[in-house]
N, C-alpha and C positions, 0 to 999 in steps of 0.2 A: 410448366413452372415446377422447379425442383422443390422438394420439401424443405431443404435447408441450404442456406448460402454460407460457405466457409470463406470468410474474408481475411486475407493475409496481407497486412501492410508490411512491405519488405524494405530492408535497407542493408545491403551488403551481408556480412556474416553468413556466407553461403554454407559453411560447415554446419551451423545450427539449422539453417533453412532446409538443407538436404534431409536432415532427420525429421523436420516438421512435415515436409512433403511426403516422405516415405511413410510416416505414421498415418497420413490421410489415405494413401494408396492401400494401406493394409486393412482399412475399415471394411467390415462385413456389410454395414449399411451403406448403400451406394446411391440413394436418391438425393444427390447433392450437386452443387456447382462450386467450383473453386475460383475465387477472384483474388488476383495478386496485383496490388498497386506498388510500383517500384519507385522508391525515392533515391536509389543509388546513383552516384555520379559516374558509374561505369556500367558495363554490360554483364557483370558477373552473375547477377540474378537471372537475367534473360538466358545466358548460356547454361546455367544450371537447369532451368525449366525444360530445356531441350532434351534432357535425360529422362523426363517423365512423360508418360502417355496417360492422360486422364480421359481418353475416349471422347473428346469434344466437350468435356465439362469444365475446361480451364479457360478463364478469360484473363489475359495479361495486359496491363496498361503501364507503360513507362511514363511517369509524370514529366510534363514538359519543363517544369521547374520544380525544385525541391520544395515540398510542402511542409516537411517537419512533422513532429509528433505534437498533437494528435490529428492534425488535418489530414495526414495520409490515411489514418484510420477512417475518417469520415469519407474520404474519396472512395475507399473500397466499399463501404456500406451503401453509398449512393448508387453503386452499380448492381447491388444485390437484387435478385428477383424472387428469392425463396420465401416460403411461409414463415420460416424461422431464420433468424439472423445470428450468426456465430462468428465472433472475432477469434482469430487464432494468430497470436503473435509469432513472428518468424523464428523466435528462439524457444518456443514452447511446442509440445507435441502431445498427441493422445497417448495414454498409458498402455492401451492394448487395442485389439481389433474390435472390441465391442463398445468402446468408449463413445463414439459418435451416436451409435444406436441408443445407448443409455441416455445421452443428452436429449435426443428426440423423444424418447419414452417419458422423460420427466414432464414435458409439456403435453404429450398425448394423454398421459394418465391424469393430468391435472388441467382439464380444459378451462378452468376459471383462472389459472395462473398465467400471467403475462411474462414472467421472468423466472429463471431458474439458474442455480449455480451448484457447484460441486466442491468436494474436498480437493486438495492439491498435493501432489508429490513434489517436494522441493529437493533439488540436488545442488549441493555446494560444489561449484566447478573447481574450486581450489583444493578441497579435501576429499571430495567424493562422498561426503556424509549425506545421508538421506533422512528426511523427516516428512511427516504428513501434517499439513495445515488443515484443520477442520473446525468449523464453527461449533461452539457448544450449544446445548439446548437453551441455556439462559441467554446466550447471545441471540439465538433465533427468536426467542420470545421478545427480547428488547427490540429487535428489528421489526417485528410485526407491529409492536406498539408504537414505535417511533423510528422511522427510517433515518432520521437525522442523527441517530446515535452513532452512525458511521463517522461522523465528524471526530469522534473520540478515538477511532481506530478502525482499520480495515480488516474485518474478519470474513468478508466475502471472498477476497482474493483478487488476482489480476483479471483483466477482461477476458482472457482465454478460458477462465473457469465458468463463464456465463453463456447463456443462450436466451433469446427472448423473441416474442412474436413481432411480426412486421408492424402490427397495429401500434406497438409501443416504440417504434423506431424514433430515436432522438439522435442529435449530433453531439459529439464530445465538444466541450467548451475549449476553444483554441487558445484561450488566455492561460490555460493550465497545462501542466505536464506531470506534476507530482500528485495532486489530488484529483486529477481529471476523472479517474475511474470512480472515486467515491461520489463526486458530484453527479456523475451519470447514473449510478445506482440509486442515489437519493431521489433524483428527479423521476425516474421510472416508478419507484415505489410510492412516491408521494401521490401518484395517480390513484392509489387505493387498490391496485391489483395485488392479489396474493402472489406468493412466490413458492417455488418447489426447490427441494434441496436433496442432493445425493451425498451420503456419507462416504461413498466410495470415491477415491481419487481417480478422476477421469482425465486429468491433465497433469503433465510433468513440466515443471518450469525450473530454470537454473537460478542460482543466486550467486552473488559475488563475481559476476561476469563484468569485466571492465566496460563493455559497450552499453550496458543497460542504463536506461534513463534513471532508474532507482539509484544507481551508484553515483550518477552525476548530481542528482538533487539532494541526496542524503547529506544532512548537516549543513545545508546552505540556508543561512538565515534569510537571505533575500528571497529565495524561492518559497520557503515554508511560510514565512510571515505574510508574504504577498498573497499566496494562494489560500491560506487559511482566512485571511481577511476577505477575499472574494467569496469563498464558500460561506463564511459566516454571514455576510451581507444577504445572501440568498435565503438563509434559513432562520435568521435572527428573530423574525416576527413570530416564530412558533416555539423556539427552544432556547432563547437567550438566557432564561433563568434556570435551565436544567442543570443539575449538579455535574453531569457528564461533560457538558460544554465548558463549564467553569474549570473543571479539572484539566481538560485538554489545554486551555489557555494557560493555566498555571504551569503545566509542563513546558510549554513553549517559552513562557517568561523566564523560567529557571534555566532552560537550555541556552537561551540567547541573552541572558542577563538584562532582561527588560525591567526597568524600575519606574518607568513613566511612559506615556504615549510617545514622547519624543525619542524614546529608545528605538522605535521602529525606523526613525530617520537614518540612523547610522548604518542600516542595511539597505538604504535606498528605497524604503517602503513608506508610503504616506501614513501619517498618523491615523489610526483606525477610528471609525465613527460607529455609533454616536459617542461623542466625547464624554458625556456624563457617565454612560454605561462603562466605558473602558477605564475612566478615572476611578470609579468605584471598584471595578474588578481588580485593577492593579493594586489599589489600596488594600483590598481584601487579601490578595496574594502576599503582599508584604507583611501584613499582620500574621498570617498563617506561617510564613517563613520564619518570623522571629520566634514563634512558639516551638519550633523544632529544636532538637539538641544542638544542631549545627548553628541555628540562629542564636540560641542562648550562649553558645561558645563564643560567637562573634561579639556579643555584648560584653561577656566577661573579659575578653582580651582587650576590648576597647577601653574599659574602665580600670583594668588591672594596674597599668602604669601610674594611675592617679591615687592608688590605695597607699596609705602610709606604710613605710618599710616594716615596722613591727608586725603588721597584719599580713604583709606579703610573704614574710619568711616561713611561717607554718604552711601556707598554701604551697610555696615552692617545695618544701620538704615532702609534703603529701604527694605532689605531682611526681617528684623524682622517685619516691618509693613505689608508686604505681607503675611508672615506666620501667623500673628495675625488675619488678615482678613479671610484668608482661614480657620483658626481654628474656628472662629465664624460661618462660613458658614456650617461647618460640624456638628455643634450642632443643628440639625433639630428638630423642635417641634414634639411631639407625633402625630401619624397618625390621631387621633381623632380631632385634632385642624384644620385639613384640611377639616373636614366635610365628610370624607370617610375612607375606610379601605384599600386603595391601598398603 
């Protein structure tokens, strides 16, 4: 039985997959198996695999029918036999030759931990810009206290940044594709198992790649509202009244112009339950929204036309004067006049 199973759910994009496989081949830690489940409609992945020799440690399965994401991830995990399970998406790769060994060391050094994750090196495929995504200490403390805090934002990272023990093997919820990783992390950590974390980026992942599920789901009201409703239903009994949960709903209401439970319907999503909770939550959001400068401005311009003309005139003069001053401030002199080129 291998120490770790590297599970690669693949779908075309062989240019990315070649880099992924090469990064596995480069690892100094070699007590692993590689499992590739192929959801591609052609033989491009199978042809690519013929270029690599994993010394009998590779298991390739071409799905009889396309499973989609995340069921293809589950298919790979079901075939795993290692003590530790590691998803590696076909467009992610290890950052260096010691990365897999460091993943394994995280769990070896923390025998009480069932789950571990690392920082991520993110590369924008459009610009080449690189940045490191790394959870802060305050986020780590919040995660230990309440795993459901991930509802408010994913600071763990993509599934490729994680590794976990076979004993905590769960399946990804096939109803999801946007929040599927958060749901998975929450369920593992709700078991009470501690987690380990590496501040060193062990995984490199692309962003702004057209093929990514993230790009397909981003800014989709139907997907976001539907999946947040599913995830909330799972965790509401524990965290419904937590401020972080309310704030995340406020952000969604603002983003998708939700002013009542019926607002979900225009995105093809059922009105969320429980009705009383969401009616109160949306009412709270609307009150808060009115107290912002933007909200006060809306009120002002709604009543302004009804104000008598003698009162409107000085208001109009003041507004025009402010706009005139702001307009002059925007006309900055050329950089050279400041004696520098910044």
